N, C-alpha and C positions, 0 to 999 in steps of 0.2 A: 540390579542385572546390570551387568557389563551389557554394551551395543550388542555381542553379535548372540549371548542370550538370546536378547530380547528381538531381534529379528526372528532366531530361531525359533521363539512363542511366538510369533505372531504370525507366523510358515506355514509351523508346523504342525501347533495344537489340535488343529480339526480335525489332520491324520491318525493321533494317536490319542490323545487324551478324551478320557468319557466323563460327560459333565456328571456335576454329582446329583442324584435325586434325593424326595425323603417317603421313597417310598424302595420297596424290591427291583429287583433289575435283573435281565439278564448279558451278564460281562459277559460268559462265554460267546454272546456272539458280536463281539467287537473284535472279532478273531478272527484272521484267515480259512483256522484249522481250530473250531469252536472244540473238536472234540479231545483237544489234547488235555492231558492233568493242568492245573489250576493253581500258579501260586503267587503269593501275593508277599508283597514287599512295604514291611509298615516300614516310613520316614528313610527312605532310600540319599540324602543327604544332596551331592552332586551328581549324583549317578553310576559313577566310571564301574563302581561295582556290579549295580544290576546289569549296566547293556554286557559286562563281561563274561557276568554269568548266563544273558542269555544267549549267548554266541556258545557257550559252553555246554549249553542243554536244550540244543534248538526241538529237544523231545516233548518240550514245558511251554504254557504260556505264564508266562505274569504279567501282573498289574500290581506298576505300585503308587503306594500312597504318599503324598507329600504336601505339605501347607508351601515350602520355601521355592519362592517363581527360580531364585538365579539356579536354583539346584533342577529345577522343571524346566528352562530354557537351556542347559546344560545336557542332559540325558535327552531334551527331544534334538540335539544336535548331533549324541554322537550316536542314538538310532538311524538317522539319515545316514550320516558316513560310513555306519559299517552295515549297511543294509539289513537291520534286525526289523522281522515280523512282526514278534514273536512277545511285544511287550506294547501293554496300555499303560495307561496314564491318572489315579484320580486323585485333580487337586484338592483336598480336603481332607480335612482333622480327621483322621486313622480310625477313631472309635466311633464316629458317630456313621463312617462309612458304613461300617461294620453292624452299626444296630440297622440299617434304614436299605443297606442299596445290598449286603451280602447275604443271600438266603440262606436257608440253615443251609449243612454238610453240600454247600459249594464249592468248598477250598480242600487241594491234597496238600495243602505246606501254606505255612510260613516264614518268613527271613526276616528277625529284627534284631541287625548287627548296631551296636554300638551306640541303643537310646539313651536321651542324655539321664547323666545319673543320678540331679538334683544332690551331690552330696552331704551339703550339707544334714544335719539329721535333722530339723522342723520342715523340711523340703522331702522328705522321702514319701510324705503323700502326695507328690505329684509324681514319683515315677511312676511309668507306663504298665509294670511288672507289677498288678496289683489282685485280690481273688476276682474281682469281681469281672479283670478286662481279661481275665485266662478263664472263669465261665463259658463271657462271651465267645472265647477262639477257640473253646470244645462246640461251642453249641455249630458256629459253621464251618467246623471240620468235620471233612468224612471219617470214618473208621478208618485204620491203616494210617491216614495222614499223618504230617509232623510238623513241629515249630521250633526251626532253628532260630538259638539265642546265640550273641557273642557281646559280652563287656570285656576291660581291662579294669574296672571297680570292679575291687574283690568283696568287697560289704554286698552290691549288688547281685551280685552272683549269688552269694549266698542265699538272698530273699528269693532270687529267682529258684531257686534248687528248691527252697522251705516254699515257694508259693505252689506248684507245681507238683511237690508233692501232696499237700494236703486238698488238693480239686480234685476229686475224683475225674476220672476218663483218661487218664493221659499214664502210661510207661515210659519211667526211663531204661531203658536196653543197657546202659550205660554203669548205674550203677550213681553216676556221679560226673564228673566232666568230661569231654571227651576231644578228640583229634581235630582238629580243621578239617573238612573236607577239600578233596585234591579241587573240585570246582567253585570255589570261593574263594579270589585272591585276599591280599594284602590290601587292604584300606588303609587311609589317608590317617584315620584314627585311631588304627594299629600298631601306623610307624610312632604319631605322638605318643600311645601309650611306650610301645616298647621304650621311645628316650626318655621319659620317665620314672621308667624301669619295673614301670606296672607288668603285672602279667597277662597275659589273652585267658579269660575263660570261655571257652565252647558246651553250650549245652543243646541236645537234640533230647524231642521227646514222640511220642508220636502217641499217636488218638486210638484210644481202644476201646 
């Protein structure tokens, strides 16, 4: 963590962070307008994309879930400098947060951008997008809510498609991959992937 990130973490965590709890809680109450749609971003990295999307979509509240403290410190500074009030952060493991803190049918959307691909075949079991995790998402999403995934690993993209097709409760309105949403900015991972000639795969699922 850089000195600036550490300072921002110490100054701003009490304003923007929600403490992890081992029980369901009213996450919406942490926002100035709790009635807005609630979108979770799982693994926001350094937070630039989170801040830009929140600025472009002021009609939504965003809760970023991340364990990487330098990224949390960076995002906190971005939120303050941009004057954003529609973002909160939970600094904890995303699976535990979804299992314990987020209520049934609480979320209106989930963003998962460039999750760790665990490229070696023997490590594929560590990938986030697995049937059990997708079933957990299904239970936390309201009907009509969405899941938006992006990856630059072709075999992981294929796995994502297969897993969501196998779990009841989702529909793919595109029948496959989709185009980038106009409000999603290009990420640093995306630029790195393109430099390695990796195609970007986007997937949009809707909870039914």
